[in-house]
N, C-alpha and C positions, 0 to 999 in steps of 0.2 A: 504494500500500500504506500502510495506517495505521501511523503511527510512534508509539511510546511509550517513555519512559525510566523505568526502575525504579531508585530509589535505596535501597540497603539490601538485603542478600542473606542475612539470617537465614533461619530456617525459613519464615516467612510471606512475606517479600520474594521468596525463591526460588520459592515456590509461585505467587505472582502473576506473576512473569516467565515461568514455565513455562506458565501458562494462556494468556498472550498469545502465546507461541511456538507453542503447539498450534493456535492460530487463524491462523497464518501472518502475524502482525503483524511489522513491523520493530522489534525490541526492542533497545534500548541499555541496558546495566546498568552500575552503578558501586557499588563497596563499598570501604570503607577498607582491608579485607584482601582484596587482589586474588585470593587463592587460592580464595575462595568463588565466584568467577565462572567457574572453569574448566568446571564441569559444564554451565553455561548456554551457555558459548561453544561447547561441543561440540554443543549443540542448535541453534545458529544465531544466538545473541545476539551483538551487537557489544559488546565490553568497552571502555568508555571509559577512557583513561589518567588523566583528571582529572574532577573534578566539573563544571567548566565545559564540557568537551567533551560530557559526558553530557547536560547541560541543553540545549546547542545542537543536539543531534541530533534533538530532538522538540518538538512544540508542547505535548505533554502530559507532565507529570512526576508519577509516582506515587511517594510516599515511604512506606517501611515500615521504621522504625527502632525501637529499644527504647523510646524516649520522645521528648518534644518537646525536651528539653534537647539530646539527640544531634542532632536535626534542626536546631535553632538553630545548633549548632556547625558543622554541615556546610553549611547554606544561608545563614547569617547574614552571611557576609563580603561585602565591597563588590563583588568580582568576580562572585560567584554571584548577588547581588541584581540586578546589572545584566543578567546572563544570563537571569534569570527574567522580566524585564519583558515583558509582553505574552503570556506563556505561561500555561497552566492548570496549577495545582499542586493535586494531590489528596493530601491528607495522611491516611494510614492508619496512622500510628504510634499507640501506646497513650498516652493522656493524660487530662487532666481537662477539665472544661467551661471553666475559665479558660484552659487551654492553647489550646483551640480559638478562643476569642474573641481572645486575644492574637495568635495566628497570623494570623487573618483581618484584624486591624487592621494588622499588619505587611505583609501582602500588599497591602492597599489603598494603604498609603503608598508601596509600591514598584511599583505598576502591575501586580500579578500577579492573574490570575483564580484564585479560591480556593474549594475545597470541603473541608470538614472531614469526616472519616469515621471509622468504627469497624467492625471486622469481627466478626460473630458466627458464628464457624465455626472448626473445626480446619483445619489445612493440607490434610488429605485431602479436604475438601469444596470447596476452591477450584476454580473452573471448573465447578461444578454449581449448580443452582438452590437447593440446600440451604444454600449460603453466603449469609448475609444481610449486605449491605453497607449500613450505615446512613450517611446523608449529610445534612449540614446546611449552611446558608449561603445560597447562591444557587440557587434552583430552575431559573433559566434556564441556568446553567452545567451543572447536572445534565442538563437536556434535551439540551444540546449534546454531552455525553459519555456519555449513557445507553447507546448501543450498545457503547462501549468497556467500560463498567462491567459490562454484562451478560455479558461474556466471563468475568468473575471470579465472578459469582453473581447474586443478586437484589438490585438496588439499590433502596433505600427512602429517599425524602426525608422527613425527620422534623420539620424546623423551620427557620425563617429565621434563628434564632439559631445562630451558628457553634458554640456549645457544646451544641447539641441532640443531635448524634450521640453524644457522650461521655455525656450525661445518660441517654439511652435505653439505651446499652450498660451503664452502671453499674446502672441500674434492673433490667435483665434479669438481670445477674449476681448482684445482691443477692438477688433472688427465688430464683434457682437455688441459691446458696450456702446461704441460710436453709433452703430445702427439704431440701437434702442434710444439713445439720447437724441439723435436726429429726428426720430419719430416723435418723441415727446415734445421736442422744440417745435416741430412742424405743426403738431396739434395746437400748441400755444399760439403760434402765428395764425392759424385758421380761426381759433376762438376769438382772437382780437378783431376779426372782421366778420364774425358771425357765421363762419363756414363750419358745417358739421364735420367732426373728425372722421366720420364714415367715408366721406368723399376722399380724404387723404389716404386712408387705409386701403380703399378700393384701388386707387391709382397706383400706390406703392406696390401692392400685391400683384397687380397686373404687369408691372415691370420686372418682377422677380426673375422669371425665366430669361429675359433679355439681359439682366444684370449678370446672371450666371455665364452667359456667352461672352459678355464684355469682360468679365473678370479673367477668363481664359485668354482672350485676345490681348489684354493689357499685360498679363504676366508674361506672355510670349514676347511682346514688345520689349519688356524689361530684360528678359533673358538675352535677346538679340541686341540690346542697346539701340533699338530702332524706333525713333520718335517722330519721324517726318510724316508728311501727307496726312495731317489730322483732319477729321471731319469737323472738329471744333478745337480751336487752339486754347492754350493756357490763358491767353489774353481774353478770349471770349468767356471762359469760365470765371476769370477774375472779375470781369464786368458784372456777371451774375452775383458773385460773392459780395460785391460792393452794394448791390441792392439789398442783400440780406441784412447788412449792417444798417443801412438807411431805414428799412422797415422796422427793425428792432427799436431804433431811436424814435421813429415817428409814432409807433404804437406803444411805447413805454415798456417794452420787453427787456429782459436781461440780455446782455450782449456777449455772454461767455462763448456761446457756440458760434455765432457769426464772426466774432472777433478772432477766434481761433482759425476758422477757415480763411477769413480775409487776410490774416497775418501770414499764413502759409502761401497764399497766392501772391501777396506783395513780395515776399522773399523770392519766389519763383521769377517774378518779373524783373526784380533787381539783378538776378543771376543770369538773365538772358534767355529764359525758357519760354518767353511769351508766344513765339510762333510755333512751338512744338505741341505734340499731343499730350493730353493730361497725364498719362502715365510717366512722363518725364519728371514729374514731381519726386520720383524716387531719388533723383540726383541730390535733392536737398534734405532727404530723410535718411540717407545712408550715414553710417559712422564715418567721421573724418579719418582719413588715413594718416598715420604718423609720417612725418617727413624724414 
């Protein structure tokens, strides 16, 4: 029987452990607050008394804590580091790209096989294909643990850089948050002129399939670094963005969203992108290369 240890029994950690238990795996759990383990114990999980006991119970240790600082506090001690040597550590806590790189470096120094991950799902999706498990670092380790990870959802290897999973997770969430905020702001603009929100939602939804096609086209332009022959130039988009700001002022709306968009467009014009296609904005969003 496949053995796995789950460290951290918050909402997500508990969901991970339950998914493993449903597939009849031998699951060991540990949490600083032991009371959280009682429900899993009733489902057949072994509750370890110590973190070292939990690590010793399985060759694969899955970590789901609030952040990497909490993981470092739990796993960074001398005894736990020794216990993890030779085992596979799959880090599914929430963190940054640097957190992932630092954790991978620590794992290498201590002889631990390491995968850094991020979960794109609510707890209710864990155990189904809808749960996207983003993983980065060693593709070979992913191949070794793919069957185990498929118990949780759909594993996706995204990068050899240990920070890749966090980067993609961040990118998806930024896109989602900006989309939601733009919808909320759009509703506020409509309300300021007595336009029902249903009209906006209907039009936005109607454009969703087209946006999917455009996203692919723009990503391809970025890959090829090809921004000529636009159907609408950055300058045209910037003119529309200027109207966003003006409407906000005229109708007494907060200017956070239009100022952000207008600021990006102004930078693009200043950097000579005015006659290029809108995806050329990637040029001002990339990290500055060190000289």
